[in-house]
N, C-alpha and C positions, 0 to 999 in steps of 0.2 A: 958451051959446059955450061955457063951462063943462063943461056934462054932455058936449057934442061930442069935447073935449079928449077928456075922460076912457075913452070910450069908444075916440078914436085909441092913446092910453095901452095901453088893457089888449091892443087886437088887438095893440099891437107888441111887447106881450111877449109875446104869441101864437108871435108870428111865430119872434121872436130864440127864444121854447124849443123849437121847433118848427128851426129851426134848426141848435142846441146840438144838439138829440140826434139830429139826422142826422148830424154829423159825431163827436163820439161812436160811433155806430154805423158810420161809418164805420173810427172810430178802432182802433176792438171786431175789426172787420173782418181791420182790415190786421194785426194782431194776430194772428189766429186763423192768415191765409192764410201770416204769414212764420215763425208757430208748425210749421205743417202743413211748409212748406220746409224748416223746419231738420231734422225731424223724419225728414221723406222720404230729408232729403239726407244723413245718417247712417246711413239703411237701405243707402241705397244704394251708400254708401263702405263697410258693414261689406259686401254684396252684392258688391260690387268687389275688398274684403279677402279675402272665402273664393274669387273665384273665383282671384285671385293665387296664396292658400296651395295651391292645388287645383294651378295649373298649376307651380307649384315642385317641390311635392313629385311632379307627374307627372314634371316635368323630370329632380327625382331618384335617381326610382325608372327612370327609362329610361339616366339617365348610372353607375347602379348594375349595372342590369344589363349597360349596357355597357363598362362596367369589367372586371364578372365575364365577360363574353366572351373580353373582351381576355385578364383573367388565365389564362382557360380557354387559352385561342388560345397565349398566350403558353407555358405550360405542355407543352400536344401536342406544340409547338416544340420547347421544351427535352427532352420527352421522346423526339421523331423523331433529334434531333441528337448524341443519349445513344448511342440505337440506332444512329444510323450510326457512331459513332465507339466502337461497340463492334466492330461489326464490322468497321471497316477494324484497328482493332485484331486483328480474329482471324484475317480477311486477311494480315496483316501476320505472325500469327509463325507463319503456315502455311507461307507466302512463305517466310520464314526456318528455317523448319523441312523445307522442301522444300532450300532452297538448301542445310544443312547434310546435307543428306542424298544431295545430289547432291557434294558435296566432300567427302561420306566415302567415299560411290564413285570419286571422283580418287583419291584415299590409298590406296586401297586399290590401286586399278591400277598409282599406280605405286611402291606398295609389292609388289604382282607383278613388276615392272619390276626395281628393287633393284635397278638401277643408273644411273649417274653418264650422265647423257645429253650431258655433253659428249665423254666417249670416245665416240661413238660414231662409228663412221669412214664418210664420206658419199662415193661416186665418182660420178660421170657414167659411166653406161656408155654402150659400141656397140652393143651388143645393137637388134633394130630394134624392138620395141616396149618398152624396158627405160627409164626415164626416170635413173633412180638407183638406185646398188648400196647397200645398207648395211649394215652389218658390227659389233657389237656385241663387244669384248675378254672380255667380262664377264657374256655369257648362259650361263645356269647348265638344265641337266635340273627339268622342274618339280615331278618329283616324282611317283609311280605308286601306283595299291592294286594294282595286280597283281604276282602271285607269278608262280615258274617259269619259264621258256622262252616264250620272248614271241614271239609272233604279230601281225604287222602287220593290223586289222582295218579295210574300208571300209563296214562296215555302221550307219546311222547308229542314235542310243541307245546303240551300246555302249560299254562302259569305253572300249577305245581310240580307238572314235571321239572321246568328249568329251574324253580329254587332250589331243589334238593338236588338239584344237580349243583349248584351254587353251593350251595351246603357242604358240598362230596369237596370240591376243589377245598373251599374254606378248611377243610377238617387236612386235607392230605395235603397240600400246598403244592396240587399242580395242574399248573393254566387249564384252564376248559379246553379249550382247542388245544391241547397238549394229553386229553383227557378221555382214554376207551372207554365205553361205558356198556358190560356186559352182563351184566342182572339189575332189577330194581325189583324190592316187592317188599314187602307188608311183612310186619318183624313184632308179631305175637299183642298188634293192636293199632286201632285204626288213623290211631296216631302217631305210629312206629315205622319208619319204615330202613331198609338195607342196603347200601350199595355196594356190586361190586366194580370195581373199578381197576385200570391198569394204566400205568404213563406210556405212551406210545415209546419215547427213545431208552429207555430205560426194560420195560414188558412187566415191572414191578406189580407184582397184583396186591390189592388193598378189598378187608371189606370194611363198613364205613357206617356206624347205626348214626342213625336222628330218633331224634323226637321236637315232634311239634310244641312249638307255645302260642296260645291263641293272642294274636296281634299282632306275634314278632317271629315268626318264621321258623323256619327248619333252625335246630340246633345241632351238630353234631356230639355223641358222646363218649363215643368209646373211637376208639381204628384199629383193625388186625392188619398185622403185612405177613399176607399169606404166604404158605413153601412152596404152592402150584395155584394156578389158578382153574379153580374145579367150576367158573360155569362155562369156558371155552367148549 
């Protein structure tokens, strides 16, 4: 009976050792698995971190490119605004110069008239085609380049013709470049002339009476504003 018990004890010890060995093996396997999991998890985090860094860098690059484009567009816009501003300034200067030239032309006309307009006498007319008659007591001869005995000439482009036009402009206040001459003729004597003209912008017709003054040129004596242009 004692021998049988000894065998049982030995068999029990062997079984205990096997179980212990199995448990140790399981524990070791668990350690290996956990360690591998930790190692692989760290790698994934690094990989994930690398992807995140790459995405961040890519995003930064895109933002930088966007900012560069934005800066470029802003600079282009500023350049365009600057060009537009310079063009507007140039146009403004041109307009101011035109206004000055226009004002200068008007001053030349006023200087040519040379009389106070408040002294101009204006009267309504009973003549059929005459609206009103204007006479200025201080109208003067406009000067002349002609010498010797004067002969009235009605050929366009001659000195006498041009001086008649100048006297007509002087009396009406219409600049020569804005005046259309419809008719130029004698008026009852060799030293008297009469011109029918209109302003190009207003189309208002006038008849201007001129008298030659020796050595001093043609002098306006009367201006009539007509109802209609009877020389058209």
